C-alpha positions in Angstrom: -25.7 -28.2 -1.9 -23.1 -25.4 -2.8 -20.0 -24.9 -0.6 -19.3 -21.4 0.8 -17.4 -19.0 -1.4 -13.7 -19.3 -1.1 -11.4 -16.3 -1.0 -7.7 -16.6 -1.4 -5.9 -13.7 0.5 -2.2 -13.2 -0.2 0.2 -11.4 2.2 -0.8 -12.8 5.2 2.0 -10.8 7.3 0.2 -7.3 7.1 -2.5 -6.2 9.8 -4.7 -5.4 6.8 -4.7 -8.9 5.6 -5.8 -10.1 9.2 -8.6 -7.2 8.6 -10.0 -8.6 5.4 -9.9 -12.1 6.4 -12.2 -11.3 9.6 -14.2 -9.8 7.4 -14.7 -12.4 4.9 -14.9 -15.2 7.5 -18.0 -13.3 9.0 -19.4 -12.5 5.2 -19.7 -16.5 5.3 -16.7 -17.0 3.5 -13.9 -19.9 3.3 -10.8 -18.3 3.7 -7.4 -19.5 2.6 -4.3 -17.9 3.0 -0.9 -18.2 1.1 2.4 -16.4 2.4 5.9 -16.9 2.1 7.0 -15.3 5.8 7.0 -17.7 8.5 4.7 -17.1 12.0 2.6 -14.4 9.6 -0.4 -13.0 11.6 -2.8 -15.0 8.9 -1.1 -18.0 10.2 -2.3 -17.7 13.9 -5.8 -16.7 12.8 -8.9 -18.5 13.5 -10.6 -16.6 10.7 -8.7 -18.8 8.0 -9.5 -22.3 7.3 -6.7 -23.3 5.9 -3.2 -21.8 5.6 -0.7 -22.0 2.9 3.2 -21.8 2.5 4.7 -20.2 -1.0 7.8 -18.9 -1.9 8.5 -15.2 -1.9 7.6 -14.0 -5.5 10.4 -11.9 -5.2 12.7 -15.0 -5.1 11.0 -17.5 -6.7 8.5 -15.9 -9.1 7.6 -19.0 -10.7 7.1 -20.9 -8.0 4.7 -18.4 -6.5 2.5 -18.5 -9.2 2.6 -22.2 -9.9 1.5 -22.4 -6.3 -1.5 -19.9 -6.9 -2.6 -21.8 -9.6 -2.5 -25.3 -7.7 -4.0 -23.8 -4.9 -7.1 -21.9 -6.9 -7.9 -25.2 -8.8 -7.4 -27.5 -5.8 -9.1 -25.5 -3.3 -12.2 -24.2 -5.6 -11.4 -20.7 -5.1 -13.8 -18.2 -6.1 -11.4 -14.9 -5.2 -7.8 -14.2 -5.1 -7.5 -10.9 -3.5 -3.3 -9.7 -2.8 -2.6 -7.4 0.0 1.2 -6.5 0.0 3.6 -5.7 -2.9 2.9 -9.4 -4.1 0.1 -7.4 -5.8 2.8 -7.0 -8.9 3.6 -10.4 -9.3 -0.1 -11.7 -9.3 -0.9 -8.4 -12.1 2.0 -9.6 -14.1 0.2 -13.1 -14.3 -3.2 -12.2 -14.1 -4.7 -13.7 -17.3 -3.4 -17.3 -16.2 -4.8 -16.6 -12.8 -8.3 -15.7 -14.1 -8.6 -19.1 -15.5 -9.4 -20.2 -12.0 -11.2 -17.8 -10.4 -11.6 -13.8 -10.4 -8.5 -11.7 -9.1 -8.9 -8.2 -7.9 -6.3 -6.2 -9.5 -5.8 -4.1 -12.4 -3.5 -4.7 -15.7 0.7 -4.6 -14.3 1.1 -1.6 -16.6 -1.4 0.4 -15.0 0.2 -0.5 -11.4 3.2 0.4 -12.5 2.7 3.7 -13.8 0.9 4.3 -10.6 3.5 2.9 -8.2 6.5 4.8 -9.7 6.9 7.7 -7.8 8.1 9.7 -11.0 6.1 8.3 -13.5 2.6 8.8 -11.2 3.5 12.8 -10.8 4.6 12.8 -14.1 1.1 11.7 -15.5 -0.9 14.0 -12.9 0.9 17.1 -14.4 0.1 16.0 -17.8 -3.4 15.6 -17.1 -3.6 18.8 -15.6 -3.4 18.0 -12.0 -1.6 20.4 -8.7 1.6 18.5 -8.0 5.1 19.3 -6.4 7.6 20.0 -8.7 9.3 16.5 -9.4 12.3 15.6 -11.7 13.3 11.6 -11.8 17.0 11.1 -12.1 18.7 8.0 -13.4 22.1 8.6 -13.3 24.5 11.4 -11.7 24.9 13.3 -14.9 21.1 14.4 -14.0 21.9 16.1 -11.2 22.5 19.6 -12.2 19.4 19.5 -14.0 17.2 18.3 -11.1 18.2 21.3 -8.7 17.7 23.7 -11.5 14.3 22.6 -12.0 13.3 21.7 -8.3 12.9 24.6 -5.7 14.5 24.0 -2.5 14.1 22.6 0.2 13.2 19.3 -1.6 12.9 15.6 -0.8 15.2 13.1 -2.3 13.8 9.5 -2.7 13.6 6.2 -4.4 11.5 5.6 -7.2 10.5 2.7 -5.1 10.7 2.3 -1.3 8.8 1.4 1.3 8.3 2.9 4.8 10.0 6.1 3.7 13.1 4.4 4.8 15.5 6.0 2.6 14.3 9.4 2.2 16.3 12.3 2.3 16.0 15.7 3.4 17.7 18.5 1.7 17.6 22.2 2.8 20.3 23.3 0.1 20.9 21.9 -3.3 24.3 19.9 -3.3 26.6 20.1 -5.4 27.0 16.2 -5.7 24.3 13.9 -5.4 24.3 12.2 -1.9 23.5 9.0 -3.5 24.5 6.8 -6.3 21.7 7.0 -8.4 22.3 3.6 -10.1 18.7 3.4 -9.5 16.0 5.6 -10.4 15.4 8.3 -7.7 13.1 11.2 -7.4 13.7 14.9 -6.3 10.6 16.7 -5.4 9.8 19.9 -4.0 9.1 20.0 0.0 5.6 20.9 0.6 4.9 21.8 4.4 1.7 21.0 6.0 -0.4 17.8 7.3 -0.5 14.5 5.9 -3.3 12.6 4.9 -3.9 9.3 3.0 -6.7 7.6 1.3 -8.0 4.0 0.3 -10.1 2.9 -2.3 -11.7 -0.1 -4.2 -12.7 0.8 -7.6 -14.8 -1.2 -10.4 -13.9 0.0 -14.0 -13.4 3.2 -12.8 -16.0 3.5 -10.1 -15.7 3.8 -6.9 -16.9 1.3 -4.6 -15.1 2.0 -1.3 -13.6 4.8 -0.1 -11.6 5.9 3.5 -9.4 8.6 4.7 -7.2 9.2 7.7 -4.4 11.6 8.8 -1.1 10.9 9.8 -0.5 11.6 13.6 1.3 9.1 15.1 4.0 6.7 12.9 6.7 4.5 12.6 9.8 6.0 11.7 9.1 8.7 8.8 6.2 6.9 7.3 4.0 4.1 8.6 0.8 5.5 10.0 -0.1 3.9 13.5 -3.7 5.5 14.3 -6.6 5.7 12.0 -9.9 7.7 12.2 -12.0 8.7 9.3 -12.1 12.1 8.1 -14.2 13.9 5.6 -12.1 15.6 3.0 -14.7 16.5 0.0 -11.7 17.6 -2.0 -9.6 14.4 -1.4 -12.5 12.2 -2.0 -13.2 14.4 -5.4 -9.6 13.4 -6.5 -9.4 9.9 -5.6 -13.2 9.7 -7.7 -11.4 11.3 -10.6 -8.3 9.3 -11.2 -9.7 5.8 -11.0 -12.4 7.1 -13.3 -9.6 8.5 -15.6 -7.6 5.5 -15.4 -11.0 2.9 -15.6 -9.0 1.5 -12.6 -10.2 -2.4 -10.9 -8.9 -2.9 -8.0 -7.1 -1.9 -4.6 -5.7 1.4 -4.7 -4.2 4.3 -2.3 -2.7 7.7 -2.3 -0.7 9.7 0.2 -1.2 13.8 0.2 0.1 16.6 2.0 -2.3 19.6 2.6 -0.3 22.8 1.8 0.5 25.0 4.7 0.2 28.0 1.9 -2.5 27.2 -0.1 -4.5 24.7 1.7 -4.6 22.7 -1.2 -3.9 18.8 -1.3 -1.0 17.9 -3.3 -0.6 14.2 -3.9 2.5 12.8 -3.7 2.5 8.7 -3.6 0.2 6.0 -4.8 -0.3 2.6 -3.3 -2.2 0.6 -6.2 -2.8 -2.4 -3.4 -4.3 -2.4 0.0 -3.4 -0.2 2.7 -4.0 0.2 6.6 -6.9 2.7 5.3 -8.8 -0.8 5.4 -8.2 -0.9 9.3 -11.3 2.0 9.5 -13.8 -0.6 8.1 -15.3 -2.9 10.4 -18.7 -4.5 8.5 -18.2 -6.9 5.7 -20.0 -4.6 3.6 -16.4 -3.8 2.4 -16.4 -7.5 1.3 -19.6 -6.7 -0.8 -17.7 -3.7 -2.2 -14.6 -6.1 -3.2 -16.3 -8.9 -4.8 -19.8 -7.6 -5.6 -18.9 -4.6 -7.8 -22.2 -2.9 -7.0 -20.8 0.9 -7.4 -24.3 2.2 -7.0 -23.1 3.5 -3.5 -19.5 4.0 -2.1 -19.0 2.1 0.9 -17.7 4.4 3.5 -16.4 4.0 7.1 -18.5 5.0 10.5 -17.1 8.5 11.6 -16.3 7.5 15.2 -14.4 4.6 14.1 -10.6 4.8 15.7 -8.4 2.0 15.1 -4.6 1.7 16.0 -1.4 -0.8 16.0 -1.2 -0.9 19.3 2.5 -2.8 19.5 3.8 -0.4 17.4 2.2 2.7 19.5 3.6 0.8 22.7 7.1 1.1 20.9 7.1 4.5 18.8 4.2 6.6 19.7 5.3 7.3 23.0 7.9 9.4 21.9 5.7 11.6 19.7 3.8 14.7 21.2 2.7 15.3 24.4 3.0 12.0 26.8 -1.0 12.6 27.7 -2.4 12.9 24.3 -0.6 9.1 23.3 -2.6 8.3 26.6 -5.5 9.6 25.3 -5.4 8.0 22.3 -4.3 4.6 23.6 -7.8 4.8 25.3 -9.6 5.9 22.7 -8.8 3.7 20.1 -9.4 0.1 19.3 -6.6 -2.3 17.8 -6.9 -3.7 14.8 -5.1 -6.7 15.6 -6.8 -8.0 18.8 -9.9 -9.5 19.0 -11.5 -11.7 21.4 -13.0 -14.0 19.1 -10.0 -14.3 17.4 -7.1 -13.5 20.1 -4.3 -15.6 18.9 -2.6 -13.1 16.2 -2.4 -10.5 19.1 0.3 -13.1 21.2 1.3 -14.4 17.9 2.9 -11.2 16.6 5.3 -11.5 19.5 6.8 -14.8 17.8 6.6 -13.2 14.6 8.7 -10.0 15.7 11.1 -12.5 17.8 11.8 -14.7 14.4 11.9 -11.3 12.1 14.2 -9.9 14.7 16.7 -12.9 14.9 16.7 -13.2 10.8 17.5 -9.7 10.9 20.7 -10.1 12.7 21.6 -13.3 11.2 21.3 -11.5 7.9 23.2 -8.1 9.0 19.5 -6.6 7.7 17.2 -3.8 8.8 14.0 -4.9 10.4 11.8 -3.5 8.0 13.8 -4.4 5.2 13.4 -7.9 6.1 9.4 -8.1 6.0 9.3 -7.1 2.9 12.6 -8.6 0.9 11.0 -11.3 -0.5 7.5 -9.6 -2.0 9.4 -6.0 -3.0 8.4 -5.0 -6.6 11.2 -2.8 -8.2 9.9 -2.6 -11.7 10.4 -5.2 -15.2 13.6 -5.6 -16.5 14.2 -3.5 -19.4 16.4 -6.5 -20.8 19.4 -4.3 -20.9 20.0 -5.0 -16.8 18.2 -1.6 -16.2 14.6 -2.1 -13.7 12.1 0.4 -13.3 9.1 1.8 -15.1 9.7 4.1 -18.2 7.9 7.2 -18.8 5.5 6.5 -21.3 4.2 9.4 -23.3 0.3 8.3 -22.9 -1.9 11.1 -20.8 -3.7 9.5 -18.0 -6.7 10.3 -20.2 -5.8 8.2 -22.8 -4.9 5.1 -20.2 -6.8 2.1 -21.1 -9.8 0.9 -19.2 -9.1 -1.9 -16.9 -10.4 -5.3 -17.3 -10.2 -7.1 -14.1 4.7 19.5 9.4 6.6 16.9 8.0 7.3 17.5 4.1 7.0 14.8 1.6 8.7 12.0 3.0 5.4 10.4 4.1 4.4 6.9 2.9 1.0 5.6 4.9 1.3 1.5 5.4 
């Protein structure tokens, strides 16, 4: 008698990984989890059959990959599904990992092109999409050219960043850049309007699952805290068009802003990995979309699904907007972490936060930085000591098929 199929989920620190583990468990899978962070959410969950500690890929890439290879072989893993930025390291070693199981990610070259905030916009522009005016800056000497090409007000942000923690809003063009520009930065026209994110799963350029939500409450500038599926045909068609253009396989997400001037949705950034759009799926049909590859119909969340991250909502949300709106939101939305059938992660997140806070103080690091430090992807080293995606002149339409108001500072997680 064949044992249950097994899925190995990485990035167990993230609430999206917890949601996925619960969905896979309900779908009849053996759920394994591998993570480098101590006291991660998945380490507390009853949805996980076995939990394993691996080194962070940013610190020990070889050890991380060897650990995955060993787990896949020893535990009969059928699917490897990454969730956070370890996705890029898994994509880099995908051919080796695919010798033991199927891996839900596209080629590293494709992920790099999408993840870099400058190359993403540049490729869209070549493909004829409407995009904010954007310039990539690699050196202080390029600053003058940048401020001449980009209209102000503008946004200055690193080509690789998380949680919008290093975003600068510039009302007027300063004579000198306000940052060192030792690493690539993106200077982008600031468009005023509401913010929106989309998440999708695709196979060979065909959508298998899709969700969309507006940003109402956030932690800091970027991370959305509440989620409700939005019917936005323009956004759906845009996402469908892009995954077709790339022949994309895997999870992918986008941040948009809807211009108050013309009503158009402008793409800002791409996260070629899992994001909070997963929190809108409450049925195991998402599992079939991920592992079945059946794209005859697209799995979309129920319109009345309302979820939230309750702990950050308590810490950050009450300061945003009218108190009565916050109270009504808290009452109407379901917490994605708490589940009566699996309550330990809700209480365990307190231990995780306490451990992170102590470590951040000891290492003199911001708390958000510590949560991703060991998995961050800043681009491949080009052999000269420089890191980061270098623009190719291949248009989106020529990309090879896969085988496997606030302003523009927004970045949903």
